[in-house]
C-alpha angles and dihedrals in degrees: 000000000000124000121189112210119196113216123184095167094261127132091246091052091051089050089051090053094046093047092046090054092045094047101040103030095101088061091054096225125184106247115218108200116200130183125174128212112203118225114244115259095227129050100224119138090241091054091049092051091047090048093051091049092049091047091053091047090050090050091053090046091050092050089051091051091047089054089052089056094047090046088058089057100257132119117248139199115192124205126190106192126186119213141042110345089219088062103031100049095052089044091053091045091052089050097045098035099214119192089225135016112212122199138167118236115240125207143096134249136304116021092359091065086067095057134058124243116264096257095044090046090049091050092050089054101040111025116110093220134050114290121214111202116197112207120210109284090002 
C-alpha cells in the first residue's frame, strides 16, 4: 500500500500526516511525502534569492518530516516539487500511483469551516485516486 501525504508546513498538514501514520501504520504502507514550492510571480533578483532560500528551507523541512515517518517504522519517499500545487500534486500522484492521497483541510472559522481549501477541493475533484481530507481536529 502507498499513501501520498501532502504537507505544506501547516498545522493541518502535520495533523494529516500524524493521523495517516496512526490510522494506517498496521498496514505498513509506504508514505510518499510531497511538498510544493510555488514559483515567484515576478522575476526580480530579490524574488529569485528569496525563492532559493525558501526552497532550501522546504527541503530541510521535508527531510525532517521524512525522518519522522521512518522513525515511526514506515518506509518513506519524499518529493519536493516546484510549481502550482494544483498541478504538481496530481502529476506526482499519477507518477507514483498511491492508493490514497491524504491532505489537511485549510481554512478559518465560520463559513470557511464548511468548505475545503482550494487545493484540497481541487484534489477531491481531480485526483485519480481516493482523497482523504483531514479536517482540523478531526
